[in-house]
Phi, psi and omega in degrees: 000105184215138178231118186297321181293320177296317180298320180293336179274358179105359177273075185219016181285171181227130175280140178276138175289151183254192180239356178233079184277156166230152178251125176251118179252108190268113165058033171278061176261162190301328179297336181255355183239352182238097181303332180287342182266325189208144175290349178283347189278159172226162176289119187218027181304313182296323180292324177293322176298315179297320179295322177298325177294324176292316179301313180297322181291334182274348182302128181064015178247320181191172182290149174243121183242125175256143172241153173217136175276132181202153188224161175299160184304327181265003177069015185291340182267008175285326180077205183298334181306331181298333180294331178267332188223071182299333181296342178299336180297343178285347181273073183274129179304137181090352180267170178299331181299333184260003178282137174297139182307126184294348178284345181279150184275065180281135173247102183301336181281343185238325190273158181249135173248123177249126173271139181225161180243350181235182188295311186284140174293346182268338188283117177072017179235165178278010186305311182298321179293321179294314180299321178295318181293333177273359181058040181291134177237007177205120180253109177276132189237130171230167173133195185215150353265153182305317184275351184246260187291329176295309181299315180300320179291322179295316179298316178293324180302311182290330178290330177274355176095017177251114185294116182271135176238107183270124180271114191303316183284353185252008177236153182209171183207154175293334181248120178295324179295314179293323177303308183295315184293325181284329173298317179298315183292319178296318178298323182291323194236329195233345191206173164256122174264116188235155174285154181303313181300320179295320179293319177298324177294327178289319185284325188305310181291343180291341178293343181278355183289165181297137176302334181294341182266003181291163182292000000 
């Protein structure tokens, strides 16, 4: 992901990978992964497979955090966002729409699920405090949608001081055009957009570190 005009303007820096990663899986809930269930969904089978490879690579290495967007039965906690996206009211907490996709390798004994009401995984949640307490220095990001909740979470991540690494094969969007343009923009300004293989290569040697340094 490279844009010559952005680079010429000075947007050409590189974030350094860390040694204490966390994996953030944004909104891979059934409403966004099952087209038969919700108009919010996109075809994402390949992205879920890639995300499972990241989850497996993170086991015993760092925390895995899942987010799901969900609202009260009357939708009162959506706020002004409802004026632009009325369909969000279908994401009622406790419903199938808010369940994490069962194809993902979730470990209820180890993984964290954060419910959110706005786009960013950081807004109104304990995520920044948790990442700080775990001394995270690299936030690996998967999820949906690239142009929406993934991007919002990435922008907040770098603003909170957690270097975001977006895995290209593990994020998706209903719009291919928005997916592509937002990957370019995130790479230019807010994140490192990396291939799955490259991220696995970064994570693999970290397993050799002392168990005492684990989260």
